[in-house]
C-alpha positions as CSV (number, residue, x, y, z in Angstrom):
1,M,-32.3,12.5,-19.6
2,K,-31.8,14.5,-16.4
3,I,-28.8,16.3,-15.0
4,Y,-28.5,17.1,-11.3
5,T,-26.6,20.3,-10.3
6,Y,-26.7,23.5,-8.5
7,P,-28.0,26.6,-10.4
8,E,-25.6,28.5,-12.8
9,N,-23.0,25.8,-12.8
10,A,-20.7,26.5,-15.8
11,K,-19.6,22.8,-15.9
12,V,-23.2,21.8,-16.7
13,Y,-23.4,24.3,-19.5
14,K,-20.9,22.2,-21.5
15,A,-23.4,19.1,-21.7
16,L,-26.5,21.4,-22.1
17,V,-25.0,23.4,-25.1
18,A,-23.8,20.0,-26.5
19,A,-27.3,18.8,-26.3
20,Q,-28.5,21.9,-28.2
21,Y,-26.2,21.0,-31.1
22,V,-27.1,17.3,-31.2
23,G,-30.9,17.9,-30.9
24,H,-31.4,16.2,-27.5
25,T,-33.3,17.5,-24.4
26,I,-31.8,17.5,-20.9
27,E,-34.1,18.3,-18.0
28,V,-32.6,20.0,-15.0
29,P,-34.7,19.3,-12.0
30,E,-34.6,21.4,-8.8
31,F,-31.7,20.2,-6.6
32,N,-30.9,21.4,-3.1
33,F,-27.2,20.9,-3.0
34,G,-25.8,20.3,0.3
35,V,-29.0,18.2,1.2
36,D,-30.1,16.2,-1.8
37,N,-26.5,15.2,-2.7
38,K,-26.2,13.6,0.6
39,T,-29.0,11.1,0.4
40,P,-28.5,7.5,0.0
41,E,-30.3,7.6,-3.3
42,F,-28.0,10.3,-4.7
43,L,-25.0,8.5,-3.3
44,K,-25.9,5.6,-5.5
45,K,-25.6,7.8,-8.6
46,N,-22.3,9.2,-7.5
47,P,-20.6,7.9,-4.3
48,L,-18.6,11.1,-4.1
49,G,-21.6,13.0,-3.5
50,K,-20.7,15.6,-6.0
51,V,-22.4,17.3,-9.1
52,P,-23.1,17.3,-12.0
53,V,-24.6,13.9,-12.4
54,L,-26.4,12.8,-15.7
55,E,-29.1,10.3,-15.5
56,T,-29.9,8.7,-18.9
57,D,-33.4,7.7,-20.1
58,D,-32.8,4.2,-19.0
59,G,-31.7,5.1,-15.5
60,Q,-27.8,4.8,-15.9
61,T,-25.6,7.5,-14.5
62,I,-22.5,9.3,-15.5
63,W,-20.6,11.9,-13.4
64,E,-17.7,14.3,-14.1
65,S,-18.7,17.3,-16.3
66,N,-16.3,16.4,-19.3
67,A,-17.4,12.8,-19.4
68,I,-21.1,14.0,-19.4
69,A,-20.3,16.4,-22.1
70,R,-18.5,13.7,-24.3
71,Y,-21.5,11.3,-23.8
72,V,-24.1,13.9,-25.0
73,A,-21.9,14.9,-27.9
74,R,-21.8,11.5,-29.2
75,L,-25.5,11.1,-29.3
76,N,-25.6,12.4,-32.8
77,P,-22.5,11.6,-34.8
78,N,-23.8,13.4,-37.9
79,V,-23.2,16.7,-36.0
80,R,-19.4,16.1,-35.6
81,L,-18.8,17.7,-32.5
82,F,-15.6,15.5,-32.2
83,G,-14.4,16.7,-35.7
84,A,-14.3,15.2,-39.2
85,N,-11.8,12.6,-38.7
86,A,-9.7,10.6,-36.1
87,Y,-7.0,13.3,-36.0
88,E,-9.6,16.1,-35.3
89,S,-11.2,13.9,-32.6
90,A,-7.7,13.6,-30.9
91,L,-7.3,17.3,-31.1
92,V,-10.8,17.8,-29.5
93,D,-9.7,15.5,-26.6
94,Q,-6.4,17.4,-26.3
95,W,-8.2,20.7,-25.9
96,I,-10.7,19.3,-23.4
97,D,-7.8,17.8,-21.3
98,F,-6.0,21.2,-21.6
99,T,-9.0,22.7,-19.6
100,V,-8.4,20.4,-16.5
101,G,-4.8,21.2,-15.6
102,E,-4.2,24.4,-17.4
103,I,-7.4,26.5,-17.0
104,E,-9.5,25.2,-14.2
105,L,-6.8,24.9,-11.5
106,P,-5.7,28.6,-11.7
107,A,-9.2,29.8,-12.4
108,Y,-10.4,28.2,-9.2
109,S,-7.4,29.8,-7.2
110,W,-8.5,33.0,-8.5
111,L,-12.2,32.8,-8.3
112,L,-12.9,30.8,-5.3
113,P,-11.6,33.4,-2.8
114,I,-13.8,36.0,-4.6
115,M,-16.8,33.8,-4.3
116,G,-16.0,33.3,-0.6
117,Y,-15.5,29.6,-0.7
118,I,-11.8,29.6,0.4
119,P,-9.8,32.1,2.4
120,N,-7.9,34.7,0.3
121,N,-4.3,33.9,-0.4
122,P,-2.6,36.8,-2.3
123,V,0.4,34.8,-3.2
124,A,-1.8,32.1,-4.8
125,T,-4.0,34.6,-6.4
126,S,-0.9,36.3,-8.0
127,K,0.4,33.0,-9.4
128,A,-3.0,32.2,-10.7
129,I,-3.4,35.5,-12.5
130,Q,0.0,34.9,-14.3
131,D,-1.1,31.4,-15.2
132,I,-4.4,32.7,-16.7
133,R,-2.4,35.2,-18.8
134,K,-0.3,32.5,-20.2
135,V,-3.4,30.4,-21.1
136,L,-5.0,33.3,-22.7
137,S,-1.9,34.0,-24.8
138,I,-1.6,30.3,-25.9
139,L,-5.2,30.5,-27.1
140,N,-4.6,33.9,-28.7
141,N,-1.7,32.6,-30.7
142,H,-3.6,29.5,-31.8
143,L,-6.6,31.5,-32.8
144,A,-4.8,34.0,-34.8
145,T,-5.4,32.0,-37.9
146,R,-8.5,30.1,-36.9
147,T,-12.2,30.8,-36.3
148,Y,-12.5,27.7,-34.0
149,L,-10.1,25.5,-32.0
150,V,-10.4,22.5,-34.2
151,G,-11.5,22.6,-37.9
152,E,-13.9,25.0,-39.5
153,R,-16.9,24.5,-37.2
154,V,-17.7,24.3,-33.5
155,T,-16.7,21.3,-31.7
156,L,-16.8,19.9,-28.1
157,A,-13.3,21.5,-27.8
158,D,-14.7,25.0,-28.2
159,I,-17.7,24.2,-25.9
160,C,-15.4,22.9,-23.1
161,V,-12.8,25.5,-23.3
162,C,-15.3,28.4,-23.5
163,F,-17.1,27.3,-20.3
164,S,-13.7,26.8,-18.4
165,L,-13.3,30.5,-19.2
166,Y,-16.8,31.5,-18.7
167,K,-16.6,32.7,-14.9
168,L,-13.4,34.4,-15.7
169,Y,-14.8,36.6,-18.5
170,E,-17.8,37.2,-16.3
171,L,-16.0,38.3,-13.1
172,V,-12.4,39.2,-13.6
173,L,-11.2,39.7,-17.0
174,D,-12.0,43.3,-17.4
175,A,-11.3,45.5,-20.6
176,G,-7.7,46.1,-19.4
177,F,-7.0,42.5,-18.8
178,R,-8.5,41.4,-21.9
179,K,-6.9,43.9,-24.3
180,P,-3.8,41.8,-25.2
181,F,-5.9,38.8,-26.2
182,Q,-8.1,40.0,-29.1
183,N,-8.2,36.6,-31.0
184,T,-9.3,34.9,-27.8
185,N,-11.9,37.5,-27.1
186,R,-13.3,37.3,-30.6
187,W,-13.6,33.5,-30.4
188,F,-15.2,33.6,-27.0
189,L,-17.8,36.2,-28.0
190,T,-18.4,34.4,-31.4
191,L,-19.3,31.2,-29.3
192,I,-21.3,32.8,-26.6
193,N,-23.5,34.5,-29.2
194,Q,-24.3,31.2,-31.1
195,P,-28.0,30.4,-30.6
196,Q,-27.1,27.1,-29.1
197,F,-25.2,28.8,-26.4
198,Q,-27.7,31.5,-25.8
199,A,-30.6,28.9,-25.4
200,V,-28.5,27.8,-22.4
201,V,-26.9,30.8,-20.8
202,G,-29.0,33.7,-22.3
203,E,-27.4,37.1,-22.8
204,F,-23.7,37.4,-21.6
205,K,-22.2,40.4,-20.2
206,L,-18.4,40.7,-20.0
207,C,-16.7,41.8,-16.8
208,E,-16.5,45.6,-16.5
209,K,-14.7,45.9,-13.1
210,Q,-12.5,43.2,-11.9
211,A,-13.9,41.5,-8.7
212,Q,-11.7,41.3,-5.7
213,A,-11.5,38.6,-3.0
214,G,-14.3,39.2,-0.4
215,A,-12.1,39.6,2.5
216,G,-12.9,43.1,3.2
217,A,-11.0,46.2,2.7
218,E,-7.9,45.0,4.4
219,G,-7.9,41.8,2.4
220,E,-8.2,43.8,-0.8
221,Q,-5.2,46.1,0.3
222,K,-3.1,42.9,0.8
223,Q,-4.0,41.6,-2.6
224,Q,-3.1,44.9,-4.2
225,K,0.3,45.0,-2.4
226,Q,1.0,41.4,-3.6
227,Q,0.5,42.4,-7.2
228,K,2.4,45.7,-6.9
229,P,5.9,44.2,-6.7
230,K,5.7,43.2,-10.3
231,E,5.2,46.7,-11.4
232,P,8.3,48.5,-10.2
233,K,10.2,47.3,-13.3
234,E,8.3,49.8,-15.3
235,P,8.8,52.7,-12.9
236,K,12.6,52.0,-13.0
237,E,12.9,52.7,-16.6
238,P,12.2,56.5,-16.4
239,K,15.4,56.8,-14.5
240,Q,17.3,56.4,-17.8
241,P,16.2,59.6,-19.4
242,K,19.6,61.0,-18.7
243,Q,20.9,58.8,-21.5
244,P,20.3,59.9,-25.1
245,A,16.8,60.6,-25.8
246,Q,16.3,57.8,-28.2
247,P,15.7,54.8,-25.8
248,P,12.6,56.5,-24.1
249,K,11.2,57.4,-27.5
250,E,11.7,53.9,-29.0
251,K,10.3,51.7,-26.3
252,P,6.8,53.3,-26.3
253,K,6.7,52.6,-30.1
254,E,7.3,48.9,-29.5
255,K,4.6,48.8,-27.1
256,E,1.9,50.7,-28.9
257,P,0.6,48.0,-31.2
258,E,-1.6,45.9,-29.2
259,N,-2.6,43.9,-32.1
260,E,0.2,41.5,-33.3
261,E,-1.0,41.7,-36.9
262,E,-0.4,45.6,-36.8
263,D,3.1,45.0,-35.5
264,Y,3.8,42.4,-38.1
265,E,2.5,44.6,-40.9
266,E,5.1,47.3,-40.2
267,K,8.1,45.0,-40.6
268,P,8.0,44.2,-44.2
269,K,7.6,47.8,-45.6
270,G,9.4,48.2,-48.9
271,K,10.2,44.7,-49.3
272,N,6.8,43.4,-50.6
273,P,7.1,42.6,-54.4
274,L,3.7,44.4,-54.8
275,D,5.5,47.7,-53.7
276,L,7.9,47.3,-56.7
277,L,4.9,47.2,-59.3
278,P,4.7,50.3,-61.8
279,K,2.5,53.0,-60.4
280,S,-1.3,52.3,-61.2
281,T,-3.9,54.8,-62.4
282,L,-6.1,53.2,-59.7
283,D,-5.4,54.7,-56.3
284,L,-6.7,52.0,-53.8
285,E,-7.0,54.3,-50.8
286,E,-8.9,56.8,-52.8
287,W,-11.2,54.0,-54.1
288,K,-11.9,53.0,-50.6
289,R,-12.8,56.6,-49.6
290,V,-15.0,57.0,-52.7
291,Y,-16.8,53.6,-52.0
292,S,-17.3,54.6,-48.3
293,N,-18.6,58.1,-48.8
294,Q,-20.4,58.3,-52.1
295,D,-23.4,56.8,-53.5
296,T,-22.5,53.4,-55.0
297,R,-24.5,53.2,-58.1
298,S,-24.4,56.8,-59.3
299,Q,-20.8,57.8,-58.2
300,A,-18.6,55.1,-56.7
301,I,-19.0,52.6,-59.6
302,P,-18.4,55.1,-62.4
303,W,-15.5,56.3,-60.6
304,F,-14.2,52.7,-60.2
305,W,-14.5,51.9,-63.9
306,S,-12.8,55.2,-65.0
307,H,-9.8,54.4,-62.9
308,Y,-9.6,50.7,-63.1
309,D,-6.2,49.5,-64.4
310,P,-6.1,45.9,-65.6
311,A,-2.4,46.0,-65.9
312,G,-1.9,46.9,-62.2
313,Y,-5.0,45.2,-60.6
314,S,-7.2,42.1,-61.0
315,L,-10.7,41.2,-60.1
316,W,-11.7,37.7,-58.7
317,F,-14.8,35.9,-57.5
318,A,-14.3,33.8,-54.6
319,I,-17.0,31.2,-53.9
320,Y,-17.2,29.2,-50.5
321,K,-16.8,25.5,-51.3
322,Y,-19.0,24.1,-48.7
323,P,-22.4,25.8,-48.5
324,T,-24.0,22.9,-47.0
325,E,-22.0,23.4,-43.9
326,L,-23.5,26.9,-43.5
327,E,-25.8,26.1,-40.5
328,S,-27.2,29.6,-40.1
329,V,-26.9,33.2,-41.2
330,L,-25.0,33.9,-37.9
331,Y,-22.5,31.1,-38.8
332,A,-22.0,32.5,-42.3
333,C,-21.4,35.9,-40.8
334,N,-18.8,34.6,-38.4
335,L,-17.2,32.8,-41.1
336,A,-17.0,36.0,-43.3
337,G,-15.9,38.0,-40.2
338,G,-13.1,35.6,-39.6
339,F,-11.9,35.6,-43.2
340,I,-11.7,39.3,-43.1
341,Q,-9.7,39.4,-39.9
342,R,-7.2,37.0,-41.4
343,L,-6.7,39.1,-44.5
344,E,-5.0,41.8,-42.5
345,R,-1.8,41.7,-44.6
346,L,-3.8,42.3,-47.7
347,R,-5.4,45.6,-46.4
348,K,-2.7,47.8,-48.1
349,Y,-3.1,45.8,-51.4
350,G,-6.8,44.8,-51.7
351,F,-10.4,45.3,-51.3
352,A,-13.3,42.8,-51.0
353,S,-17.2,42.6,-50.8
354,L,-18.4,39.5,-49.2
355,I,-22.0,38.6,-49.4
356,I,-24.1,36.1,-47.6
357,F,-26.9,34.7,-49.6
358,G,-30.1,33.1,-48.5
359,N,-32.2,33.2,-45.2
360,A,-31.6,29.8,-43.8
361,A,-29.9,26.3,-44.2
362,P,-29.6,24.5,-46.5
363,D,-30.0,27.6,-49.0
364,L,-27.2,29.7,-47.7
365,A,-24.1,30.7,-49.7
366,L,-20.9,33.0,-49.2
367,D,-19.5,34.5,-52.3
368,C,-17.0,37.2,-52.4
369,L,-15.6,39.9,-55.0
370,F,-11.9,40.5,-54.5
371,L,-9.9,43.5,-56.1
372,V,-6.1,42.9,-55.7
373,R,-2.8,44.5,-56.6
374,G,-1.2,42.7,-59.5
375,T,-2.5,40.4,-62.2
376,E,-2.4,37.2,-60.0
377,L,-3.7,36.4,-56.5
378,P,-0.9,37.7,-54.2
379,F,0.8,35.8,-51.3
380,E,-1.2,37.7,-48.9
381,V,-4.3,36.0,-50.2
382,T,-2.9,32.6,-51.1
383,D,-1.2,32.2,-47.6
384,C,-4.5,33.0,-45.8
385,P,-5.8,29.9,-43.9
386,D,-9.3,30.4,-45.5
387,F,-7.9,30.4,-49.1
388,E,-8.4,26.7,-49.7
389,S,-12.0,26.8,-48.6
390,Y,-13.0,29.1,-51.6
391,E,-12.9,28.5,-55.3
392,W,-11.3,31.3,-57.1
393,K,-12.2,32.6,-60.5
394,R,-10.6,35.4,-62.4
395,I,-13.0,38.0,-63.7
396,D,-13.1,39.0,-67.3
397,I,-14.3,42.6,-67.4
398,N,-14.7,42.3,-71.2
399,D,-17.6,40.0,-70.4
400,A,-20.7,42.3,-70.0
401,Q,-22.3,39.9,-67.5
402,Q,-19.3,39.5,-65.4
403,K,-18.9,43.2,-65.4
404,T,-22.6,43.5,-64.2
405,W,-21.9,41.1,-61.5
406,V,-19.0,43.1,-60.4
407,E,-21.2,46.1,-60.0
408,N,-23.9,44.1,-58.2
409,F,-21.3,42.9,-55.6
410,L,-20.3,46.5,-55.0
411,A,-23.8,47.7,-54.8
412,W,-25.3,44.7,-53.0
413,D,-28.3,44.5,-55.1
414,G,-29.3,43.0,-58.6
415,D,-28.6,39.6,-59.8
416,F,-25.8,37.3,-58.8
417,P,-24.0,34.3,-60.3
418,N,-25.6,31.9,-57.8
419,G,-29.1,33.1,-58.5
420,K,-29.7,33.4,-54.7
421,A,-31.4,36.3,-52.8
422,L,-28.9,38.7,-51.0
423,N,-29.1,38.5,-47.2
424,Q,-26.2,41.0,-46.2
425,G,-22.7,41.8,-47.1
426,K,-19.4,42.8,-45.5
427,V,-16.6,44.9,-46.7
428,F,-12.9,44.4,-46.4
429,K,-11.2,47.8,-47.1
């Protein structure tokens, strides 16, 4: 197969990355856009004279980047880039269609003046910036409880949405702009660092300084003036300090938590049933400090057993149910990292050691040790979206073998229930 395009076309990356997943090779021949796309030969492939155009091995052609990506993704149905069932397939199409109207249109309005393809229109740019903020917020909320857009693995939805945002993350989404959208950022970086993505785009560098439209200093000043009218609402607020001192103090407190999960965590203080349990001899925060700062085998583990309170805490093994889906060590690491992120509400009431076993598929495994407040799994665990993907087993510390396994999970060495070699571990604390 061949795909005709100009260099560094993010729309083409969708098909090329999909090809990496399904195990097909696509050749990208040299193509002089502006000349080669106007030839009669090319116009037979696409009468619009546009790229990209895919030419199949039997000489048939497909144009429009999403249609090309869909075709390539279907070349190996075992990879399931369209999800695991009809419903997930519909969701994949939903997100692909979402890119066309909701992302690409405002992205072009913002980026094309910067690239010098169209004149700078500050009003259109300002509107595009607000639309992109809305898109990133929608994705951020959706990804708050998910690693990927659809299901538990990369699909064509992730590939297409990722590359609709690619140039934005490269040119204009600097650290300040990105800050409110931590879930979206995490998802984007997870994808862009997958080996299938890196094989196509190489190393990716996030925007450090937001690019401005190339209309000279005068044009930049106009754009800045166009964006400034939205800011006076904040300067007007300081005029209220003549009122009682409480409003100015309270408002910053509401704006401080950039992470929605931190803000959420503050509200239920004193209302969680775990806070009503009798005081335990095990101080969880002290245990975390001991584990972090002292030698695990000689100091931390003895401290743990001397303070462990089976009436106030319980220990559990959590075993990932679908080890055959762990395609690589990186995939397993991302899965464990996403699990940790979605356990934020447990942080005050739990501790966990997550270990990845094996060096490559199909011998990979992901098993975890959990220490939680109370004698049953708390709501903070069972309500986590990842909960159903694990088999949970209560640990009997009176069983010498299980007690040894607990110590090995803490020390990251020794023998383990699955009999596999340890690759690496992660800690939730």
